[in-house]
N, C-alpha and C positions, 0 to 999 in steps of 0.2 A: 417535524412537514414536506414531502420531498417533494417539489413543483416542476417543470421542465419545464414550461411552456406558460404562451395563450393558448386554450386549444380553439373556445369562443368567445362571441360578442354572441349576444344575446340582444337582440330590435324588436320590440313590439309593434307591429303597425297592425288596423283593422284590417284590411285583405293584399294578399298577395298579389293577384293581380294587380292590384293598383301598385304594388313600394318595387314591385321586382325590373320595370323597363326602369326607374331609375335606375339602379346600379347597374345593373345592366347598357340601360341610352345613357345614361349619361357621366357615368366612374369607370364604365368600360369593363365593365365585371363578368364571367359570368357567372349565372345559376346552373349549377352540378347534378342537384341535387331535394328532391321535391318528396315532400314524407307524412308521411299525420301515421302522427302517436298518441294511440288511442284516448291511454289511460290521463294522458293529460293535455290529453280535452284540444290538442292542435293539430292547424299544421304548417310544415315547416319548410324554407328555401336554406337553402347553402349558399356561401361566394367563395372562392379562398382566395387571398391578395398575403402572399411571402406564404409565411408561415403559418399565418395566424385565418380562422372559417368566420366568416359573417353568418350570425343561425335569425332568420326573419321567424318567427313568430308572429301566428294567425288565430285569431280563435276557433275554435269546432265546438264554443258549444260555450251558450250567457254564462255558465257556473265557472267553466277553468278558469284559474290563476291568470292566464296572458288579459280575458278580456275586463273582465273583474281592474286586472292595471289601468289598459284603455279609457274606460271609463272614468277612475279617478284623476287621469291624464283628461279631460276635458273630453275626451270622444280620437285622443292622438296618441298615436303610437308615443317610441323613443327603447333610449339603452333601457333592457329588463333586467339582465343580469349578464355578468365576467365570470365568463368560465374559464381554468386550466388543467392540465395537463400534470397525471403520474404513474403511476404505473401499481396502485394500491391505494382507491379507492375507505379499503373497510378505514387505514392505518391515520389515514388522512382525520379519517374520521372520530380516533379511538385520540388520536394527539390534540385535534380541537376543547374536540371537549375536557378531554387533561389538561387543558389549560382553561379552563370555562368559558369554550365558546358555546350558546345555541344551536341545538341543534333541527331543523332540518328534516331531514330523514338520518333515518340511526343504523339505518345497513343499506350499502345499496340498492337501486332497480338498477335499469332495464330504462335509457331511454332514446334517440333518435342514433339514428349510424350503426345501430348496434353499441354502444356503449355503455357503463355502466358508469351512473350517473349518483352526485347524492348533493346535497345544498343545504348551506350552512344560513344561516337567519342573519338578515340584514341589518337585527340593531344590537349584536355580537361583530359584525365588520367592517363596522366604520358607513352607516349606511347602504352597503354594496350586498345584493343578492349576491353573491356567492358557490359554483359552482365547485365542482370536483368530477372532477371526468375517467378511464382507462378504459383505454382502449385493450378489451380480453383475448383478441390476436396476434398482443404485445406480448403479450407473460410469455 
């Protein structure tokens, strides 16, 4: 598996409206993008620190995985996943599967910021939900 860097860290939060001021006013970061990802039932807000992005995730539906994650955490948010950058998500999935890793996504799908993404199941990744991302504009 060829990974080049941490692409982003996903942080679940009940409300972007409440979370964004902490990242901007306390940490001094700037939110540069807010978007809704309909098929994942989330609204995202992005910040950049160095080469790494922070992705805040607010559920837009009670059925979203983020809503379920927040519910399991007593209504609080928290670190949800870590995402790694690659040039070929499909090749990373094939490599992971060949090594016995349980996949959440059998094939890449569209994510926020136009990235192709796929998730590896935390039961196979030491308890950490792992996302693999590629930017199709960089191919």
